[in-house]
C-alpha positions as a LaTeX table, in Angstrom:
\begin{tabular}{lrrr}
\hline
Residue & $x$ (\AA) & $y$ (\AA) & $z$ (\AA) \\
\hline
Met1 & 47.39 & 11.28 & $-46.96$ \\
Gly2 & 44.45 & 11.33 & $-44.36$ \\
Lys3 & 45.51 & 14.96 & $-43.34$ \\
Leu4 & 45.50 & 16.34 & $-46.86$ \\
Leu5 & 42.22 & 14.64 & $-47.08$ \\
Tyr6 & 40.72 & 16.14 & $-44.17$ \\
Lys7 & 41.58 & 19.58 & $-44.73$ \\
Pro8 & 39.09 & 20.53 & $-47.41$ \\
Phe9 & 36.42 & 18.54 & $-45.83$ \\
Gly10 & 37.24 & 20.06 & $-42.38$ \\
Leu11 & 36.76 & 23.60 & $-43.61$ \\
Leu12 & 33.56 & 22.73 & $-45.30$ \\
Phe13 & 32.27 & 21.06 & $-42.34$ \\
Gly14 & 33.27 & 23.96 & $-40.04$ \\
Ala15 & 31.31 & 26.33 & $-42.21$ \\
Leu16 & 28.31 & 24.07 & $-42.06$ \\
Gly17 & 28.70 & 23.65 & $-38.31$ \\
Gly18 & 28.65 & 27.35 & $-37.80$ \\
Val19 & 25.47 & 27.41 & $-39.54$ \\
Leu20 & 24.11 & 24.67 & $-37.57$ \\
Ala21 & 25.50 & 26.13 & $-34.23$ \\
Gly22 & 23.88 & 29.60 & $-35.15$ \\
Ala23 & 20.44 & 27.82 & $-35.71$ \\
Val24 & 20.63 & 25.79 & $-32.58$ \\
Phe25 & 21.54 & 28.89 & $-30.49$ \\
Lys26 & 18.63 & 30.78 & $-31.95$ \\
Gln27 & 16.15 & 28.07 & $-30.97$ \\
Val28 & 17.88 & 27.53 & $-27.56$ \\
Trp29 & 17.68 & 31.25 & $-27.00$ \\
Lys30 & 13.79 & 31.51 & $-27.68$ \\
Ala31 & 13.31 & 28.68 & $-24.98$ \\
Val32 & 15.79 & 30.13 & $-22.46$ \\
Gly33 & 15.41 & 33.81 & $-22.97$ \\
Gly34 & 12.00 & 34.11 & $-24.27$ \\
Glu35 & 12.89 & 36.39 & $-27.00$ \\
Glu36 & 13.36 & 35.96 & $-30.89$ \\
Glu37 & 16.73 & 37.54 & $-30.73$ \\
Ala38 & 19.55 & 37.43 & $-28.19$ \\
Pro39 & 20.90 & 40.85 & $-26.81$ \\
Ser40 & 23.76 & 42.25 & $-28.74$ \\
Ala41 & 26.86 & 43.34 & $-26.75$ \\
Thr42 & 26.55 & 46.86 & $-28.31$ \\
Asp43 & 23.00 & 47.21 & $-27.42$ \\
Glu44 & 22.84 & 50.39 & $-25.22$ \\
Glu45 & 19.49 & 49.49 & $-23.81$ \\
Arg46 & 20.63 & 45.76 & $-22.54$ \\
Ser47 & 22.49 & 45.46 & $-19.28$ \\
Trp48 & 25.43 & 43.34 & $-18.57$ \\
Arg49 & 23.38 & 40.69 & $-16.98$ \\
Glu50 & 21.45 & 40.10 & $-20.03$ \\
Val51 & 24.26 & 40.26 & $-22.42$ \\
Leu52 & 27.09 & 38.22 & $-20.74$ \\
Pro53 & 24.83 & 35.17 & $-20.10$ \\
Ala54 & 23.56 & 35.10 & $-23.78$ \\
Ala55 & 27.45 & 35.22 & $-24.98$ \\
Ala56 & 28.30 & 32.41 & $-22.59$ \\
Leu57 & 25.51 & 30.25 & $-23.89$ \\
Gln58 & 26.27 & 31.10 & $-27.46$ \\
Gly59 & 30.03 & 30.24 & $-26.97$ \\
Ala60 & 29.21 & 26.98 & $-25.12$ \\
Ile61 & 26.94 & 25.86 & $-28.07$ \\
Phe62 & 29.32 & 26.93 & $-30.91$ \\
Ala63 & 32.08 & 25.11 & $-29.16$ \\
Val64 & 30.18 & 21.78 & $-28.64$ \\
Val65 & 28.84 & 21.88 & $-32.12$ \\
Lys66 & 32.71 & 22.56 & $-33.59$ \\
Ala67 & 34.15 & 19.65 & $-31.33$ \\
Ala68 & 31.25 & 17.27 & $-32.48$ \\
Val69 & 31.78 & 18.42 & $-36.21$ \\
Asp70 & 35.62 & 18.26 & $-36.10$ \\
Arg71 & 35.49 & 14.81 & $-34.17$ \\
Gly72 & 32.97 & 13.28 & $-36.74$ \\
Gly73 & 35.10 & 14.63 & $-39.54$ \\
Ala74 & 38.26 & 12.91 & $-38.23$ \\
Ala75 & 36.23 & 9.73 & $-37.61$ \\
Gly76 & 35.01 & 9.87 & $-41.26$ \\
Val77 & 38.53 & 10.20 & $-42.60$ \\
Arg78 & 39.83 & 7.19 & $-40.58$ \\
Arg79 & 37.01 & 5.19 & $-41.86$ \\
Leu80 & 37.99 & 6.03 & $-45.47$ \\
Thr81 & 41.84 & 6.12 & $-45.29$ \\
Gly82 & 42.36 & 3.85 & $-42.05$ \\
Thr83 & 44.24 & 6.47 & $-40.66$ \\
Trp84 & 43.61 & 9.34 & $-38.06$ \\
Pro85 & 44.16 & 12.76 & $-39.36$ \\
Thr86 & 46.56 & 14.42 & $-37.16$ \\
\hline
\end{tabular}
């Protein structure tokens, strides 16, 4: 039962987590990169040295936010149902 309850909430929290991760990345990039926007991989004017670190930072932030959201959602389901969703 916990698994069925978790799925719709997991999808919703995943979408919200993506929005949150995007906002966090934008703020971190402003502080680290000193620019409003991170370099795009297809921007011909940007070098590999600019694009790859930005992509790595973005990926790390998205992974951490996703793990936190997934873990928090599973813990919430356990509090409600008494079982961990697997």
